[in-house]
Phi, psi and omega in degrees: 000128180280132174226141175239124183240115179269154172206168175103357176290171179167197182250130177218161174272161176305139184091351181281182183222151173219153177235108179276144176237150176222110179263131180258143172228153181081004180196174175249127186296337185297334185271356183249153159286118182256133183222161170245131178238160175234152180213128173262157180305129178079004181240163178283156176291141182235139181291135175255313182203155180210141170247126182287142182303143176061017175223176171252018183282119178248142173227156192226155172289154181299332187291338184277342166051038178081000180275338183251145177226125176256133179226167182224135174244101184296322181299324180265359181053044188225142169245154184231155171227103176276120183243116181248159177050053182290146176240167180304328181292348178273358177295123181183177166266132182252131184242139172272143184222138172240128187218136170201122184053240184265000181264140183206142178223148180233148169277181184276347178100150177230127181280129173242123180233122177250121188222153178264000000 
């Protein structure tokens, strides 16, 4: 059974940083397109960053503007999302996603709250 477990969410002030982690079990992250999505209440999930399967190629939504970096540690079966210079607009629940063809898995989500 595939499981994705996020951690690293929390409360920060504007300009702060957080590093989200997503550990996979029951599968190897290398074979999946791994992504981070965000979701606000009542809205659809939106892609923040993605690493293409079997590569180290990462792509990002325009909104993160070079402030976020997604990386993958195959040995630890973990993906990360380093988020720098956070703003109030980055407050959301962040979800880890594994996707390939018609198969897809989600983590339980990590709350990120940026407050003044």
